[in-house]
Every structure is written in C-alpha cells, then in structure tokens.
C-alpha positions as CSV (number, residue, x, y, z in Angstrom):
1,M,0.0,0.0,0.0
2,K,1.3,3.5,-0.9
3,T,2.3,5.5,2.1
4,Q,1.2,8.8,0.6
5,P,-1.3,9.0,-2.2
6,D,-1.4,11.3,-5.2
7,T,-3.6,14.4,-5.0
8,R,-6.3,14.7,-7.7
9,Y,-9.2,17.1,-8.3
10,A,-13.0,16.5,-8.4
11,R,-15.1,19.2,-10.0
12,N,-18.3,20.6,-8.7
13,G,-19.4,23.2,-11.3
14,S,-16.6,25.7,-11.3
15,I,-15.1,24.5,-8.0
16,H,-12.1,22.2,-7.9
17,L,-11.9,19.9,-4.8
18,A,-8.5,18.4,-3.9
19,Y,-8.8,14.8,-2.8
20,Q,-6.7,11.7,-2.1
21,M,-7.4,7.9,-1.9
22,L,-5.5,5.3,0.0
23,G,-6.2,1.6,0.5
24,S,-8.7,-0.7,-1.2
25,G,-12.3,-1.5,-0.6
26,P,-15.0,-2.3,-0.1
27,P,-15.9,-0.6,2.1
28,N,-15.3,2.9,1.0
29,L,-14.8,5.5,3.8
30,L,-15.0,9.2,3.1
31,V,-13.8,11.7,5.8
32,V,-15.6,15.0,6.0
33,Q,-13.0,17.3,7.5
34,S,-13.5,19.6,10.5
35,G,-13.3,23.0,8.9
36,P,-10.4,25.3,7.9
37,N,-7.5,23.2,9.2
38,S,-6.9,20.8,6.3
39,H,-4.3,20.3,3.6
40,V,-4.3,16.9,1.9
41,D,-0.6,17.0,1.0
42,Y,1.0,18.6,4.1
43,M,-1.0,16.5,6.6
44,W,1.3,13.5,5.8
45,T,4.3,15.3,7.4
46,E,2.8,14.8,10.9
47,P,3.5,11.2,11.9
48,S,0.5,10.8,14.3
49,L,-1.9,12.0,11.5
50,A,-0.2,9.8,8.9
51,R,-0.5,6.8,11.2
52,F,-4.2,7.5,11.8
53,L,-5.0,7.7,8.1
54,R,-2.9,4.6,7.3
55,R,-4.8,2.6,9.9
56,L,-8.2,3.7,8.4
57,A,-6.9,2.7,5.0
58,S,-5.8,-0.8,6.3
59,F,-9.5,-1.9,6.3
60,T,-11.2,0.6,3.8
61,R,-10.6,2.5,0.7
62,L,-10.0,5.8,2.4
63,I,-11.0,9.1,0.6
64,M,-10.0,12.5,2.0
65,Y,-10.5,15.9,0.6
66,D,-10.0,19.6,1.3
67,N,-13.2,21.6,1.7
68,R,-13.7,24.4,-0.8
69,G,-11.8,27.5,0.4
70,V,-9.3,25.2,2.3
71,G,-6.0,23.7,1.5
72,L,-5.5,22.7,-2.1
73,S,-9.1,23.2,-3.1
74,D,-10.3,26.4,-4.8
75,P,-10.2,29.4,-2.6
76,V,-13.3,31.5,-1.6
77,P,-13.5,35.2,-0.7
78,G,-12.4,35.9,2.8
79,T,-15.8,35.8,4.5
80,A,-17.8,33.9,1.8
81,V,-17.5,30.5,3.5
82,P,-19.3,27.5,2.0
83,T,-22.8,26.8,3.4
84,V,-23.9,23.4,4.6
85,D,-25.7,22.9,1.3
86,D,-22.4,23.7,-0.5
87,Q,-20.5,21.1,1.6
88,V,-23.2,18.5,1.1
89,D,-23.0,19.0,-2.7
90,D,-19.2,18.8,-2.5
91,I,-19.5,15.4,-0.7
92,R,-21.6,14.2,-3.7
93,A,-19.1,15.5,-6.2
94,V,-16.2,13.7,-4.5
95,L,-18.2,10.4,-4.3
96,D,-19.1,10.7,-8.0
97,E,-15.5,11.4,-9.0
98,T,-14.2,8.5,-7.0
99,G,-16.8,6.1,-8.3
100,C,-18.5,5.5,-4.9
101,D,-22.1,4.3,-5.1
102,S,-22.0,4.0,-1.3
103,T,-19.7,4.8,1.5
104,V,-19.0,4.9,5.2
105,L,-19.3,8.6,5.9
106,V,-17.1,9.9,8.7
107,G,-17.9,13.4,10.1
108,H,-15.1,15.0,12.1
109,L,-16.0,17.8,14.5
110,A,-17.5,20.6,12.3
111,G,-17.7,18.0,9.4
112,C,-20.5,16.2,11.3
113,A,-23.2,18.6,10.3
114,P,-22.8,18.3,6.5
115,A,-22.2,14.5,6.9
116,L,-25.6,14.3,8.8
117,V,-27.4,16.3,6.1
118,F,-25.9,14.2,3.3
119,A,-26.8,11.0,5.0
120,A,-30.4,12.2,5.5
121,A,-30.7,13.4,1.9
122,H,-28.9,10.5,0.2
123,P,-29.4,7.4,2.5
124,E,-28.9,5.1,-0.5
125,R,-25.3,6.3,-0.7
126,V,-24.4,6.0,3.0
127,D,-23.7,2.5,4.3
128,S,-23.1,3.8,7.8
129,L,-22.2,7.0,9.6
130,V,-19.4,7.7,12.1
131,L,-19.5,11.0,14.0
132,L,-16.4,12.2,15.9
133,G,-17.1,14.9,18.4
134,G,-19.9,16.4,16.4
135,Y,-23.0,18.5,17.1
136,A,-26.4,19.3,15.6
137,R,-26.4,22.8,17.1
138,L,-24.0,24.8,19.2
139,R,-25.8,28.1,19.9
140,G,-28.1,28.3,22.9
141,G,-31.7,29.1,22.8
142,D,-35.0,28.6,24.6
143,D,-35.3,25.2,23.0
144,Y,-31.6,24.3,23.4
145,P,-30.5,25.4,26.9
146,D,-27.2,23.6,26.8
147,G,-25.9,25.7,23.9
148,V,-23.3,28.5,24.1
149,D,-23.9,32.2,24.1
150,Q,-22.8,35.0,21.7
151,A,-19.9,36.0,23.9
152,Y,-18.4,32.5,23.5
153,T,-19.0,32.6,19.8
154,D,-17.1,36.0,19.6
155,L,-14.3,34.7,21.8
156,I,-13.6,31.6,19.6
157,A,-13.8,33.7,16.4
158,D,-11.5,36.4,17.8
159,V,-8.9,33.9,19.0
160,I,-8.8,32.2,15.6
161,L,-8.5,35.6,13.8
162,T,-5.7,36.8,16.0
163,Q,-3.8,33.6,16.7
164,W,-4.3,31.6,13.4
165,G,-1.1,30.2,12.1
166,T,0.9,30.7,15.3
167,G,0.1,27.5,17.2
168,A,-0.6,29.7,20.3
169,D,-3.9,27.9,20.9
170,L,-2.3,24.5,21.3
171,D,-2.3,24.5,25.1
172,F,-6.1,25.0,25.0
173,T,-7.0,22.8,22.0
174,H,-4.5,19.9,22.4
175,P,-3.1,19.8,25.9
176,S,-1.2,16.5,25.4
177,K,0.9,18.3,22.8
178,A,1.5,21.5,24.7
179,G,5.2,20.6,25.4
180,D,5.9,19.3,21.9
181,D,7.6,22.0,19.9
182,N,7.8,20.0,16.7
183,F,4.0,19.4,16.7
184,R,3.4,23.1,17.5
185,R,5.4,24.1,14.5
186,W,3.6,21.6,12.3
187,Y,0.2,22.7,13.7
188,A,1.0,26.4,13.0
189,Q,2.2,25.6,9.5
190,I,-0.8,23.6,8.4
191,Q,-3.1,26.3,9.6
192,R,-1.2,28.9,7.4
193,M,-1.3,26.5,4.5
194,S,-5.0,25.6,4.9
195,A,-6.7,29.0,5.1
196,S,-6.3,32.7,5.7
197,P,-7.2,34.1,9.2
198,A,-10.3,35.8,7.8
199,T,-11.6,32.6,6.2
200,A,-10.8,30.5,9.3
201,A,-12.6,33.0,11.6
202,A,-15.6,33.2,9.2
203,M,-15.9,29.4,9.2
204,A,-15.7,29.3,13.0
205,R,-18.6,31.8,13.3
206,Q,-20.6,29.6,10.9
207,W,-20.2,26.6,13.3
208,F,-22.4,28.5,15.8
209,E,-25.1,29.3,13.2
210,I,-25.7,25.7,12.1
211,D,-28.8,23.8,13.3
212,V,-29.4,20.4,11.8
213,R,-31.5,19.0,14.6
214,S,-34.4,18.5,12.3
215,V,-32.5,15.8,10.2
216,L,-31.7,13.6,13.2
217,P,-35.0,11.6,13.2
218,T,-34.4,10.8,9.5
219,I,-31.1,9.1,10.0
220,T,-31.8,5.4,9.4
221,M,-28.3,3.8,8.8
222,P,-26.1,2.3,11.5
223,T,-24.4,5.2,13.3
224,L,-21.4,5.3,15.6
225,I,-20.9,8.5,17.7
226,M,-17.8,9.2,19.7
227,A,-16.8,12.0,22.0
228,R,-13.8,13.2,24.1
229,T,-15.3,14.5,27.3
230,Q,-12.6,16.9,28.3
231,N,-12.1,18.9,25.1
232,N,-12.5,22.7,25.5
233,I,-14.2,23.7,22.2
234,Y,-17.2,21.4,21.8
235,P,-18.7,20.6,25.2
236,V,-19.7,16.9,25.4
237,Q,-23.4,17.6,25.9
238,H,-23.7,18.4,22.2
239,T,-22.5,15.0,21.2
240,R,-24.7,13.3,23.8
241,Y,-27.6,15.2,22.2
242,L,-26.8,13.6,18.9
243,A,-26.7,10.1,20.5
244,A,-30.0,10.7,22.2
245,H,-31.8,11.8,19.0
246,I,-30.5,9.3,16.4
247,A,-32.4,6.0,16.7
248,G,-30.2,3.1,17.5
249,A,-26.9,5.0,17.5
250,K,-24.0,3.5,19.3
251,Y,-22.3,6.0,21.6
252,I,-18.8,5.9,23.1
253,E,-17.0,8.4,25.3
254,F,-13.3,8.8,26.0
255,P,-11.8,10.7,28.9
256,D,-9.5,12.8,26.6
257,A,-9.0,16.5,26.1
258,D,-7.4,16.8,22.6
259,L,-9.7,18.2,20.0
260,L,-8.5,16.4,16.9
261,Y,-8.9,12.7,17.1
262,F,-5.6,11.7,15.7
263,V,-3.9,13.5,18.6
264,G,-3.4,11.8,21.9
265,D,-4.7,8.2,22.5
266,A,-6.0,7.5,19.0
267,D,-5.9,3.7,19.1
268,P,-9.3,3.2,21.0
269,V,-11.0,5.5,18.5
270,L,-9.5,3.5,15.5
271,D,-10.4,0.2,17.2
272,A,-14.0,1.3,17.6
273,I,-14.2,2.5,14.0
274,E,-12.7,-0.8,12.6
275,E,-15.0,-3.0,14.7
276,F,-18.1,-0.9,13.7
277,V,-17.2,-0.9,10.0
278,T,-16.0,-4.4,9.6
279,G,-18.0,-6.2,12.3
280,M,-14.8,-7.7,13.7
281,R,-12.8,-6.6,16.8
282,P,-9.2,-5.8,15.8
283,L,-6.9,-8.6,16.7
284,P,-3.8,-7.9,18.8
285,S,-0.9,-7.2,16.5
286,P,1.5,-10.2,16.1
287,G,4.2,-7.7,15.6
288,R,4.4,-6.5,19.2
289,F,7.8,-6.6,20.8
290,L,9.9,-5.2,23.7
291,G,12.0,-2.3,22.6
292,T,13.8,0.7,23.9
293,V,13.1,4.2,22.4
294,L,15.4,7.1,22.6
295,F,14.1,10.6,21.8
296,V,16.7,13.4,21.3
297,D,16.1,17.0,20.3
298,V,17.7,20.4,20.4
299,A,17.0,22.4,23.5
300,G,16.1,26.1,22.7
301,S,15.8,25.5,19.0
302,T,13.2,28.2,18.4
303,Q,15.5,30.8,20.0
304,L,18.5,29.5,18.1
305,A,16.7,29.6,14.8
306,A,15.6,33.2,15.5
307,R,19.2,34.2,16.4
308,I,21.1,32.6,13.4
309,G,18.4,32.6,10.7
310,D,16.4,29.9,9.1
311,S,18.9,28.9,6.4
312,R,21.8,28.4,8.8
313,F,19.5,26.7,11.3
314,R,18.4,24.2,8.6
315,D,22.1,23.4,7.7
316,L,22.8,22.9,11.4
317,I,19.9,20.5,11.9
318,E,21.0,18.5,8.9
319,D,24.5,18.2,10.5
320,F,22.8,17.2,13.7
321,H,20.8,14.4,12.0
322,E,23.9,13.1,10.3
323,L,25.7,13.1,13.7
324,I,22.8,11.0,15.1
325,R,23.1,8.5,12.2
326,R,26.8,8.0,12.9
327,Q,26.2,7.3,16.6
328,L,23.3,4.9,15.8
329,D,25.8,2.9,13.6
330,R,28.2,2.8,16.6
331,Y,25.5,1.8,19.2
332,Q,23.5,-0.5,16.9
333,G,20.3,1.6,17.0
334,R,17.8,2.3,14.3
335,L,16.5,5.7,13.1
336,V,12.7,5.6,13.1
337,D,11.8,9.2,12.4
338,T,13.2,12.7,12.3
339,A,10.9,15.6,12.7
340,G,12.1,19.2,12.9
341,D,15.1,19.3,15.3
342,G,14.6,15.9,16.9
343,A,14.7,12.2,16.3
344,L,13.1,9.0,17.4
345,T,15.4,6.0,17.6
346,L,15.0,2.4,18.5
347,F,17.3,-0.1,20.4
348,D,17.2,-3.6,21.7
349,S,19.4,-2.7,24.6
350,P,18.7,0.0,27.2
351,A,22.4,0.4,28.0
352,R,23.3,1.0,24.3
353,A,20.4,3.6,24.1
354,I,21.8,5.5,27.1
355,G,25.4,5.3,25.6
356,C,24.1,6.6,22.3
357,A,22.2,9.5,24.0
358,E,25.4,10.6,25.9
359,A,27.4,10.3,22.7
360,V,25.0,12.4,20.7
361,R,24.8,15.0,23.5
362,D,28.6,15.3,23.7
363,A,29.2,15.4,20.0
364,A,26.4,18.0,19.5
365,R,28.3,20.4,21.7
366,A,30.9,20.7,18.9
367,L,28.1,22.1,16.7
368,G,27.1,24.6,19.4
369,L,24.0,22.7,20.2
370,Q,22.5,21.7,23.6
371,V,20.7,18.4,23.3
372,R,18.1,16.8,25.7
373,A,17.2,13.2,25.6
374,G,14.7,10.7,27.1
375,V,14.9,6.8,27.2
376,H,12.1,4.4,27.9
377,A,11.5,0.7,27.3
378,G,8.2,-1.2,26.9
379,E,6.0,-3.2,24.6
380,M,5.4,-1.6,21.2
381,E,4.6,-2.6,17.7
382,H,5.8,-2.0,14.2
383,G,3.6,0.3,12.1
384,P,3.4,1.0,8.4
385,G,6.5,2.5,6.8
386,G,8.8,1.2,9.5
387,D,7.6,3.4,12.3
388,V,6.9,2.2,15.9
389,R,3.9,2.9,18.0
390,G,2.3,2.2,21.3
391,I,2.0,3.8,24.8
392,A,5.7,3.0,25.4
393,V,6.6,5.4,22.6
394,H,4.4,8.2,24.0
395,T,6.0,7.6,27.4
396,G,9.5,8.0,26.0
397,A,8.5,11.3,24.4
398,R,7.1,12.6,27.7
399,V,10.3,11.6,29.6
400,A,12.4,13.5,27.0
401,A,10.1,16.5,27.3
402,L,11.1,16.7,31.0
403,A,14.8,16.9,30.3
404,G,16.8,20.1,30.4
405,P,19.6,21.2,28.1
406,G,22.4,18.6,28.2
407,E,20.3,16.2,30.3
408,V,19.6,12.5,29.6
409,L,16.5,11.3,31.5
410,V,15.3,7.7,31.8
411,S,12.2,6.1,33.2
412,R,12.1,3.8,36.2
413,T,11.6,0.9,33.8
414,I,15.0,1.7,32.3
415,R,16.5,2.1,35.8
416,D,15.3,-1.4,36.7
417,L,16.6,-3.0,33.4
418,V,20.1,-1.6,33.7
419,A,20.5,-2.6,37.4
420,G,24.0,-3.9,37.8
421,A,25.4,-2.0,34.8
422,P,28.1,0.7,35.3
423,I,25.5,3.5,34.7
424,R,25.0,6.1,37.5
425,L,21.5,7.4,37.8
426,G,20.0,10.0,40.1
427,S,16.3,10.4,40.9
428,R,14.5,13.4,39.5
429,G,11.3,12.7,41.4
430,I,7.8,11.5,40.6
431,H,6.0,13.0,37.6
432,E,2.6,12.9,35.8
433,L,3.3,12.4,32.1
434,K,0.7,14.0,29.8
435,G,-1.4,11.5,28.1
436,V,0.2,8.6,30.0
437,P,-1.6,6.8,32.9
438,G,-0.2,6.7,36.4
439,S,2.8,8.5,38.0
440,W,6.3,7.9,36.9
441,E,9.7,8.2,38.6
442,V,12.3,9.7,36.3
443,F,16.1,9.4,36.7
444,A,18.9,11.5,35.2
445,V,22.1,9.8,33.8
446,L,25.0,11.1,35.9
447,D,28.4,11.8,34.4
C-alpha cells in the first residue's frame, strides 16, 4: 500500500476539490473534515496523523478531501464561506468522482453537520455513519438550553482571527501536545497552508449558526458516535444530544481533552471504527515486541533559529541528524523518524540507548547545540512504513520533554533494566506524564 497517495481534483461546477485515496475497498470510507484546518498534502508530514490515516486505509478505501476554500481546493473570498448545502454537494461531487455508489461517511467535528445532512438526503449512498465529536447545534436558545452564548462565539472567532497560524492555541485545544515544539510548528504551519485568518474565523462563526437537529430523526443507517469528554471547544453535551436523538446510535465516550482525534490516544478510536465498519474486533498485532526508544532533540531550538536565521539553522539541523546516524551505527540503533530538530530512535538494549544518548549529546556540543534526551522501554509494535507505536513510545517522548539542556533522562523501567550495569542514575522525582496513565519516577544519567 502506498504511504502517501497522489492528489487529484474533483469538479463541482466551477469549484475544484483536492482529494486523495488510499487503501482498497469495499468498504469505501469518506472523511468530511472539521473546517479550515486541512491540507491533503501537508497532513502527511505529521507522523501521528499519517498513522491515523494509514490505519483507516488498512481496512477501507479511504477518501480524504479539502473543503472548498481550504488547503489545495479552490479558494473562496475571505468571508464567503461555504454553506452546509455547498458542503453536502461537495460530498456528492467527491463520491461521484471516485466512483463510490455508497460509503461509510465519517464526520469529524464541524464536518459532522454536512455529513448528517448528506446521510439524510442520500441514504442510499451511505452504508453507515461515524461522527467524531460532532453536534447538531451549538448556539443556545429557549429550545436548546445547553448551547453556548454570543460571547463564547465571539471569543472563539477572535482567538482564531488573532492567533491563526501561530500555534498559540495548542495548550487549549490539544493539551497533550503542549510541550511538543515539533508538533506546535507543524500545527501552526498547516493552519497557514490551509486557510487565511479571515476565512478560518468566518468558518468558526458559521459553526455556531448551524442547526441540523431536524434531520436527526431521519437518520436510518447504522451510526457510531464518539466524544472526548474533556475537550474545550465542543462541550460533550452536544455529542450526547446527537446520540439521544439518532435512533439506535452506538455511543462511546473517551476521557481525553485533545480536540483532533488523531492527537493523543487514537488507538481506541480507531479500534472502535474498525469494529463498527468491519464487524470484527481488531486482533492484537502479532508484531508487538519489547524495545527501547530514545528521543533526542535540540533544546532552545526556536530561540536558536531566530538568532542565526532559518537557512543556517536548517544546515545545522542537517548536520545534527547526520551526527545521530553516525552514533546509531556505533551503538546498533535504528533511526525511526526525524521531525524538525529531533529524532526517534530504537534499540534492543537500554544500555546502548543510554550510551548513544550521551554520545549524541557530547558530539552536538561541537556544533554549538544543547541536546536533551529521554529513554524508555516497553511493549510496542511496528507500524506501516517502519515506524513504531504504542504507549511506550508516548512515554519515552514525555520523559524526553522533562529533560533540560544537556540532560539525559530515563524512566524507572530503564533504571530497573540496567541494574548492575556501570551506569549512574539519580532520581528526578515523581512526575505525571501528559497522556500517560499513572505516576512515573524519572532518573537522570549522571556523568
């Protein structure tokens, strides 16, 4: 299976809609995106989103597209955002272009409203419906007391207008990624590539004008509805309303706060979709194994890039990545992924992972770089394209995020595995790791 599909265009009148397909069906699965934050080419540069999409394509023919006015699709004037009717007709155009007589329709956040209307208007073309964190109405009223008021609408629109393309809202929208500088840069960049601030703010205001409650009783196909109960943008009562007013809908809640469903703990979401679509519970992967992950990145990279300029910074990071490759050869590790100023590497020996971390840190000083590193071991699995995934990988990333410049931190798991080896460790206390259950004692490697 291709790891990144080609981008093509579907026409709806004079409008060109950029779309991609991956995997093979049946079934077909069409994702209706969540609004102005979409770019079908650039989305593949974020590993967590790429993994999410590849997993969907492992059991469907996955179809993704950019809304009109967004990403690689035709632009619209700043405040002339597409109506729900426009979006419904665009769904039809993409299905026609891709030869889909019927599909599993997935609405994601703001994409749920047009998905619901399309399903109600064209039930013969929708095998089943999956709604991720959606709503029928957001604005409050006498007949909808759980809705939000005008002040909240203005606040969201103003935040989007003033902070769009900066990543400044990440702490609020995706708290598990608040300390991930690489994700913040990607998140800011895809916003800038997806839509202008005026278009994004106008689309946000439209979210609060939509009311599709009248179509809910007409939804007849099997429907799966999921919600993350702690997200800050769409309160969970809106998704519960959907579940209560669509006959026979299956409803699942997750105690997560991240807004986009590929962020954070995505596996339970994907498992639920796969079981719902295929009728079979996903089997445990036979490719699970015990491994040691080492995360390394450059401390203070944003300030460094501002000081020396983007061109020189890119050259410096290329030298840093080459340095990492040399040390991996020496310590028998494998490079899994590089993103921005960091790298994820894999070892079958915790001691060699620590040795490599120290070697990378020490060699990077000759480049004028301060490196921080984190090491953790646990059960993980191989993913498509040679990546690795699992809670152990997330734990390693969180351990690395606690490290200061020049510091190599390891989890208690690593401390226990290297007991008896000539490696000196000092406790750095008990920590809560974002997105990782439980409390974790972390240790620093001492010189």
